[in-house]
N, C-alpha and C positions, 0 to 999 in steps of 0.2 A: 197149895206149896208148901215142900219141905224147906228145913231150915240154910240147906246149902242156898239155893236158889234166892230167898230172901239174901241172905248175907252177898250173895254178887251180886243183887238190885243195888242195894247199900253201898255197896263199893264201886259201882259203878258213878252211880248217882257223886258218890264225895268226889270222885276223879274229876266227873264233870265239871262242880264248883271248883274245885281245886285250880283247873285249868282256866275257866274264866276271871276267877281272881288274879292268877300269873298274866293273862292277857290283859287286865284290869290296870295293873300297877307297871306292865309296860308301856302300855299307852299312856300313861301318866307320866313317867319316866319321859318317855321319847316327847311329852309338850315341855318337858321343865328344857328339855337340851335342846329345841327347837326355843324358846323363850329366852334363854341362856345364848344361845349363840346368837341371836335377833339382837341383843342389847350387847354384846360384846364388839359386833359389828358396830352398832350405831355409836358408841361409846369411841370405842377405837378413830372413827373416820369425822370426828363432830367435838370440835374444842369447845362448846357447850355443854354438852353430854359430861366430859371429860370433866368441867369443874362442878356439874352439880353433882355426878357421881363422888368427887372428892368432897365436896359441902355434908353429902349424906355419910359418905365413909368417914369423915372428919367427927360428927355426931353421933353413929352409932357404928362403930369397927365389926361389927360383927354378921352385918346386914349384906346381903349377895345381891346386884341387879341381875335382874332376870328371876330370880325367886323371892327375893321380902319385896322387891321393887321393879316396876317397871316406868322406864321412862320412855317418852314421844317428843318427837317434833314435831312443832304449833306456828307453823309461821318461819318469826326469824330466833325461834328460844325454843328451847327442851323443858319440857317439865313432866311431872309426874303423873302419867295415866292412871296406875295402881298400885298403891301401899297395902300391903301383904304381910304386917307385922302389927304387934298391940303397941307400940312405941308411935309418938305422937308424931303426925307428919308432918315434916316440914314445911315451911311456905317455900 
């Protein structure tokens, strides 16, 4: 093989890798947006979720529901389902 063919193959492989990385980033962004939308809907329609979010936000003002933590309804209460931060998890 000559240098031009090798260069073309390397460039093609690099382009394929870039496309896959971009697709993964988009999928991750879509997943985050979906989680944030779900959390926003929960908080806007549930007084206990509003209160829980407010308590978390008062203690950790930089955290965002849907990214740093996930709330879920359990029976008549709302609890933290996931805690995705290094901060201590509140009760």
